[in-house]
C-alpha positions as CSV (number, residue, x, y, z in Angstrom):
1,M,-18.5,12.7,23.7
2,E,-17.6,15.9,24.4
3,T,-13.6,15.3,24.3
4,I,-14.1,13.0,21.0
5,T,-16.1,15.5,19.5
6,R,-13.4,18.3,19.9
7,L,-10.3,16.0,19.0
8,Y,-12.6,15.3,15.6
9,K,-13.3,18.7,15.3
10,R,-9.2,19.9,15.5
11,L,-8.5,16.8,13.0
12,L,-11.1,18.3,10.5
13,D,-10.1,21.7,10.8
14,S,-6.7,21.3,9.6
15,T,-7.4,18.7,6.6
16,R,-6.2,20.2,3.5
17,L,-8.1,19.4,0.2
18,N,-5.3,20.7,-2.1
19,F,-4.4,17.2,-2.5
20,V,-6.2,13.7,-2.8
21,R,-5.3,10.7,-3.4
22,Y,-6.5,8.6,-6.4
23,L,-8.4,6.6,-4.5
24,Y,-10.9,8.8,-3.3
25,A,-12.6,9.2,-6.9
26,D,-12.6,5.2,-7.0
27,I,-14.6,5.1,-4.0
28,D,-18.9,4.8,-4.1
29,W,-19.2,6.8,-1.2
30,S,-23.1,6.3,-1.0
31,N,-22.4,2.5,0.3
32,R,-23.4,2.1,3.8
33,L,-20.6,0.1,4.8
34,I,-17.3,0.7,3.4
35,A,-13.8,-0.8,4.6
36,I,-10.6,0.9,3.5
37,S,-7.6,-1.4,4.5
38,G,-4.0,0.1,3.5
39,A,-0.4,0.2,5.1
40,R,0.3,2.8,7.6
41,G,1.4,6.1,6.4
42,T,-0.2,5.8,3.0
43,G,-3.2,8.5,4.5
44,K,-6.1,6.4,5.2
45,T,-7.4,9.0,7.5
46,T,-6.6,11.5,5.6
47,L,-8.8,10.1,2.9
48,M,-11.9,9.9,5.7
49,L,-11.8,13.2,7.2
50,Q,-11.4,14.5,3.4
51,Y,-14.9,13.1,2.5
52,I,-16.4,14.6,5.5
53,K,-15.5,18.2,4.7
54,Q,-15.9,18.0,1.1
55,E,-19.6,16.3,1.3
56,V,-20.9,16.2,4.9
57,A,-23.2,19.2,5.0
58,D,-23.7,19.6,8.5
59,K,-20.2,18.4,10.2
60,S,-21.7,17.5,13.4
61,K,-23.9,14.5,11.8
62,A,-20.4,13.0,11.1
63,L,-18.1,12.1,13.9
64,Y,-14.5,10.3,13.3
65,M,-12.4,8.0,15.7
66,S,-9.6,6.2,15.8
67,L,-10.2,3.3,17.7
68,D,-7.3,2.9,19.6
69,N,-7.9,5.9,21.3
70,I,-7.4,5.4,25.7
71,W,-10.8,6.5,25.4
72,F,-12.2,3.0,24.6
73,T,-10.0,1.6,27.6
74,T,-13.0,2.2,29.5
75,H,-16.0,2.7,27.2
76,T,-17.3,0.5,23.8
77,L,-17.7,1.7,20.1
78,S,-21.5,0.2,21.0
79,E,-21.5,3.1,23.6
80,L,-20.0,5.9,21.4
81,V,-22.6,4.8,18.5
82,E,-25.4,5.2,20.4
83,E,-25.1,8.0,22.0
84,F,-24.0,10.2,18.9
85,Y,-27.2,8.0,17.2
86,V,-29.2,9.8,20.4
87,M,-27.9,13.2,18.9
88,G,-28.6,12.7,15.2
89,G,-25.3,11.4,13.6
90,E,-25.7,9.8,10.7
91,A,-22.4,8.8,9.6
92,I,-19.4,7.5,11.6
93,F,-15.8,7.3,10.5
94,L,-13.9,4.6,12.5
95,D,-9.8,4.7,11.9
96,E,-7.5,1.2,13.3
97,V,-10.2,-0.8,13.4
98,H,-7.8,-3.7,13.5
99,R,-6.1,-2.2,17.0
100,Y,-9.9,-3.1,18.3
101,P,-10.9,-6.2,20.3
102,N,-13.4,-8.0,18.5
103,W,-14.2,-4.8,16.2
104,A,-16.0,-7.1,13.0
105,I,-18.5,-8.3,15.4
106,E,-19.3,-4.6,16.8
107,V,-19.5,-3.2,13.1
108,K,-21.5,-5.8,12.3
109,N,-24.1,-5.3,14.8
110,I,-24.0,-1.3,14.6
111,Y,-24.3,-1.5,11.2
112,D,-27.4,-4.3,11.9
113,S,-29.5,-2.1,14.5
114,Y,-28.5,1.4,13.5
115,P,-29.8,0.7,9.6
116,D,-30.0,5.2,9.8
117,I,-26.5,5.3,9.9
118,K,-23.4,5.2,7.3
119,I,-20.2,3.6,8.4
120,V,-16.5,4.1,6.6
121,F,-13.9,2.1,8.3
122,T,-10.1,1.7,7.8
123,G,-7.5,-0.6,8.7
124,S,-4.0,-2.5,8.5
125,S,-3.7,-3.7,5.0
126,M,-4.2,-7.5,6.7
127,L,-7.5,-6.8,7.6
128,E,-9.2,-9.7,6.5
129,I,-12.9,-8.7,7.0
130,Y,-13.9,-11.8,4.5
131,Q,-12.8,-14.2,7.6
132,S,-13.5,-12.0,10.4
133,G,-16.4,-14.3,11.6
134,A,-18.9,-11.7,11.4
135,D,-19.9,-12.6,8.0
136,L,-19.2,-8.6,6.8
137,S,-17.7,-9.3,3.6
138,R,-22.2,-9.6,2.3
139,R,-22.0,-5.9,3.9
140,A,-19.3,-3.9,3.3
141,I,-17.8,-2.8,0.1
142,H,-13.8,-3.4,0.6
143,Y,-11.3,-1.0,-0.9
144,S,-7.0,-0.8,-0.7
145,L,-5.0,2.1,-0.6
146,Y,-1.5,1.9,-2.1
147,G,1.3,4.1,-1.4
148,L,2.1,7.3,-3.8
149,S,2.2,6.7,-7.8
150,F,5.0,7.9,-9.1
151,R,2.5,10.1,-10.7
152,E,1.0,11.5,-7.2
153,F,4.6,12.0,-6.9
154,L,4.9,14.6,-9.1
155,L,1.3,16.4,-8.5
156,L,1.8,16.9,-4.3
157,E,5.6,17.7,-4.8
158,Y,6.0,20.0,-7.6
159,G,2.3,20.6,-8.4
160,E,3.1,19.1,-11.7
161,E,-0.8,17.3,-13.0
162,F,-0.6,14.5,-15.1
163,R,-3.5,12.0,-16.4
164,K,-2.8,8.1,-15.7
165,F,-2.4,5.9,-18.4
166,S,-3.6,2.3,-18.9
167,L,-1.3,-0.4,-19.0
168,D,-2.3,-1.3,-23.3
169,E,-2.2,2.8,-23.7
170,L,1.5,2.7,-22.1
171,L,2.8,0.0,-24.6
172,T,1.2,1.0,-27.5
173,N,2.1,4.9,-27.0
174,H,5.0,5.0,-24.8
175,Y,7.2,7.5,-26.6
176,E,4.4,9.8,-27.5
177,L,3.3,10.0,-23.8
178,S,6.8,10.2,-22.3
179,S,7.7,12.9,-25.1
180,E,4.2,15.0,-23.6
181,I,6.2,14.7,-20.0
182,T,9.9,15.0,-20.7
183,S,8.6,18.0,-22.9
184,Y,7.8,20.0,-19.5
185,I,9.7,18.9,-16.7
186,K,13.1,16.7,-15.8
187,I,11.9,13.6,-15.1
188,L,15.2,11.7,-13.9
189,P,15.6,14.0,-11.4
190,R,12.1,13.8,-9.9
191,F,11.9,10.3,-10.4
192,A,15.1,9.9,-8.4
193,E,13.5,11.4,-5.4
194,Y,10.4,9.8,-5.5
195,L,12.3,6.3,-5.5
196,E,13.8,7.8,-2.2
197,H,11.7,9.2,-0.1
198,G,8.3,9.4,-2.1
199,Y,6.2,6.8,-1.8
200,Y,4.1,7.4,1.7
201,P,2.8,10.9,2.0
202,L,4.5,11.6,5.2
203,Y,7.6,12.4,3.3
204,K,6.2,16.3,3.4
205,E,6.6,16.3,6.9
206,N,10.0,16.5,7.0
207,V,12.2,14.6,4.2
208,K,15.5,14.5,6.5
209,S,13.4,12.7,9.8
210,Y,11.9,10.4,6.7
211,P,14.2,7.3,7.2
212,D,13.4,7.0,10.5
213,R,9.7,7.3,10.2
214,L,9.7,4.6,7.7
215,Q,11.9,2.3,10.9
216,G,9.2,3.4,13.1
217,I,6.6,2.5,10.8
218,V,8.3,-0.8,10.2
219,N,8.3,-1.4,14.1
220,A,4.6,-0.4,14.9
221,V,3.6,-2.9,11.7
222,I,6.0,-5.8,13.8
223,D,5.4,-4.9,17.4
224,S,1.5,-4.2,16.9
225,D,-0.1,-4.6,14.3
226,L,1.0,-8.2,13.3
227,P,-0.1,-9.2,16.6
228,A,-3.6,-7.5,16.7
229,C,-4.3,-9.3,13.3
230,S,-3.0,-12.7,13.5
231,K,-1.7,-15.2,15.5
232,I,1.9,-13.8,15.6
233,E,3.2,-13.7,19.2
234,H,5.3,-10.7,20.1
235,S,8.0,-12.9,21.0
236,S,8.9,-13.5,17.0
237,G,8.9,-9.8,16.2
238,M,12.6,-9.8,16.3
239,K,13.1,-13.0,13.6
240,I,11.0,-10.7,11.5
241,K,12.7,-7.8,11.6
242,K,15.7,-10.2,11.2
243,L,14.4,-11.4,7.8
244,L,13.4,-7.6,6.4
245,G,17.0,-6.9,7.0
246,I,18.5,-9.5,5.3
247,V,16.2,-9.3,1.8
248,S,17.1,-5.7,2.1
249,T,20.5,-6.1,1.4
250,L,20.1,-8.8,-1.3
251,V,19.8,-8.6,-4.9
252,P,16.6,-9.9,-6.8
253,Y,16.4,-12.7,-4.6
254,T,14.8,-16.3,-5.3
255,P,14.9,-17.2,-1.6
256,N,16.6,-20.5,-0.9
257,I,13.8,-21.5,2.2
258,S,16.4,-24.0,3.9
259,K,19.1,-21.8,4.2
260,L,17.1,-18.4,5.2
261,S,15.5,-20.4,8.0
262,A,18.5,-21.6,9.1
263,E,20.1,-17.8,9.3
264,I,16.8,-16.9,11.2
265,E,16.2,-20.0,13.1
266,I,13.1,-21.2,12.8
267,S,10.8,-23.9,11.0
268,R,10.9,-23.9,7.5
269,N,6.7,-23.5,7.9
270,S,7.0,-19.9,10.5
271,L,9.8,-18.6,7.4
272,L,6.9,-19.1,4.9
273,S,4.3,-18.0,7.5
274,Y,6.2,-14.3,8.3
275,I,6.9,-14.2,4.7
276,H,3.0,-14.5,4.0
277,L,2.0,-12.0,7.0
278,L,4.9,-9.0,5.9
279,H,3.5,-9.4,2.1
280,Q,0.1,-8.8,3.6
281,A,1.4,-6.3,6.0
282,R,3.0,-4.5,2.7
283,L,6.3,-4.3,4.0
284,L,7.6,-7.5,1.8
285,Y,6.5,-8.4,-2.0
286,A,6.3,-12.1,-2.4
287,V,5.4,-12.8,-6.5
288,G,4.6,-16.6,-7.2
289,S,4.3,-18.0,-10.4
290,D,1.0,-18.4,-10.6
291,A,-1.5,-15.3,-11.6
292,N,-3.2,-16.3,-8.5
293,G,-0.6,-15.5,-5.6
294,I,1.0,-17.2,-3.6
295,S,-0.8,-19.2,-0.1
296,I,0.5,-19.0,3.1
297,L,2.9,-22.2,2.9
298,T,3.6,-21.5,-0.8
299,K,7.6,-21.1,-1.7
300,P,7.5,-17.9,-3.7
301,D,9.9,-17.2,-6.5
302,K,10.8,-13.4,-5.3
303,I,11.1,-11.7,-2.4
304,Y,11.2,-8.0,-2.5
305,L,10.7,-5.2,-0.1
306,D,7.3,-4.1,-0.9
307,N,8.8,-0.7,-2.4
308,P,12.1,1.0,-2.7
309,N,12.0,3.7,0.0
310,L,12.1,1.1,2.5
311,L,14.8,-0.2,0.5
312,Y,17.1,2.9,1.1
313,A,15.3,3.1,4.4
314,L,16.1,-0.2,5.3
315,S,19.6,-1.6,3.6
316,T,22.9,-0.6,6.0
317,A,24.6,-0.1,2.5
318,D,23.8,0.8,-0.4
319,A,20.9,-0.2,-2.3
320,N,21.1,-2.4,-5.0
321,E,19.9,-0.9,-8.6
322,A,18.7,-4.0,-9.9
323,N,16.7,-4.3,-6.7
324,V,15.2,-1.0,-6.6
325,R,14.5,-1.0,-10.2
326,E,12.6,-4.5,-9.9
327,T,11.3,-3.5,-7.1
328,F,9.5,-0.2,-8.2
329,F,8.2,-2.0,-11.2
330,A,6.6,-4.7,-8.9
331,N,5.0,-2.1,-6.6
332,Q,3.3,0.3,-9.8
333,L,2.2,-2.6,-11.8
334,K,0.2,-4.7,-8.8
335,V,-2.4,-2.0,-7.5
336,K,-4.6,-2.5,-11.0
337,H,-2.8,-5.5,-12.9
338,I,-1.5,-9.4,-11.8
339,V,2.2,-9.6,-10.7
340,A,3.9,-13.0,-11.4
341,A,7.2,-14.6,-11.8
342,S,8.6,-15.7,-14.9
343,K,10.8,-18.8,-16.0
344,T,12.4,-16.7,-19.4
345,T,12.7,-12.6,-17.8
346,D,11.5,-10.9,-14.7
347,Y,8.0,-10.6,-14.7
348,L,4.5,-11.9,-16.1
349,I,2.4,-9.4,-16.2
350,D,-1.7,-10.1,-16.5
351,S,-0.5,-13.7,-17.9
352,T,0.0,-12.0,-20.9
353,Y,2.9,-9.5,-21.1
354,S,6.3,-10.9,-19.9
355,F,9.3,-8.1,-18.9
356,E,12.8,-7.5,-18.7
357,I,13.7,-4.5,-16.3
358,G,17.8,-3.2,-16.6
359,G,19.5,-0.1,-17.0
360,K,19.9,2.3,-20.1
361,N,22.2,-0.8,-22.1
362,K,19.8,-3.3,-21.6
363,G,19.4,-4.8,-24.5
364,F,16.7,-7.3,-26.2
365,K,18.8,-10.4,-26.3
366,Q,16.8,-12.0,-23.4
367,I,13.2,-11.4,-24.8
368,K,13.6,-12.0,-29.1
369,D,11.9,-15.1,-28.8
370,V,9.8,-13.9,-26.3
371,P,5.8,-12.8,-27.7
372,D,4.0,-10.1,-26.1
373,S,7.8,-8.5,-23.9
374,F,8.8,-5.3,-23.4
375,I,11.7,-4.2,-21.4
376,A,11.6,-1.5,-18.6
377,V,14.8,0.6,-18.8
378,D,15.5,2.7,-16.1
379,G,18.0,6.2,-16.5
380,V,16.4,7.3,-19.8
381,E,13.4,9.7,-21.0
382,S,12.2,7.8,-23.5
383,G,12.3,4.9,-25.2
384,F,11.8,3.2,-28.6
385,G,10.1,0.1,-29.7
386,N,9.4,-2.8,-27.0
387,K,11.9,-0.5,-25.1
388,I,9.8,2.0,-22.7
389,P,11.2,4.5,-19.9
390,L,11.0,2.6,-16.6
391,W,9.9,5.9,-14.7
392,L,6.4,5.5,-16.6
393,F,5.0,2.5,-15.3
394,G,4.2,5.1,-12.3
395,F,1.5,6.8,-14.1
396,L,-0.8,3.5,-14.1
397,Y,-3.1,5.0,-11.3
């Protein structure tokens, strides 16, 4: 316990408060059991430590611990909580819960057995608290943390603070909103930086080594998180990595499942299962035509890497511009909205708004007879009418 406490205090001392992720304000921290899921590298650990540093008056009554710590090879989580409780502990913050065997049952038992203790836990974006077998869905309030929006990147990298917009406000007043922002800064060079290295906060540690760090995250998700959160076997890792490699080299991709499964040398059902798992893990983004999303054995209409940074890090050639644009748009919209494929345009948002994505010369021909339709245009500072700057969709969260 002394070793754990020392580690917790060291991490807390090194936690900065100058930049706080968007989700912090959305969380109702008064709840007694809070689950925060998200992809590796998006800042879940920092979020918890910032809460302790800002809101917990007596830091000795709180404890942070990552459940992938070697300490748990000879101890249990229940042992830790009992000792912490006896010493007057009131709030425990558990990181990487998916790496701990039977984590859901043990967290549920702790919640029921220690009614005076507040529990906040984080885990992979694949965390299935609703299917955990411990009925945590009735107890835990669940939040999802995504990577940095373009708006957050501007604040973290340049100290430039802008408010977020609703989609309706953006569609109605995009000219005024973009003009206000571009009167302060040169937006397009900053947007290019964001597309290449601004999605995961860890880029701040070293931009030059950032692509290598992202490849490390991909390997960790496939080699560790997938087996821990699903029935996937370690031996499937190379085929899953091959799938990611293929998707990273393609233009906006409508998958031929038969051809793709033959190329990877797996069955159709295995391929669809891999796509579904990578979608959950936020390495791929699979878009269906149904607003309810895709199921595990449903062929997606389009497949992208989850965010543009992965495209730049994983592509063996220059990232395809059309792919980068569509990936960015879907990545930013999915946080607050329902993204679906459309038969007439690139995307249908919230079953209402149709969007075509393109370069500065993109015309209105494709959407002229489509109601509630818009063009998201790359390479421009401001738009007009139903033509909206692509970068502005990075201000939705």
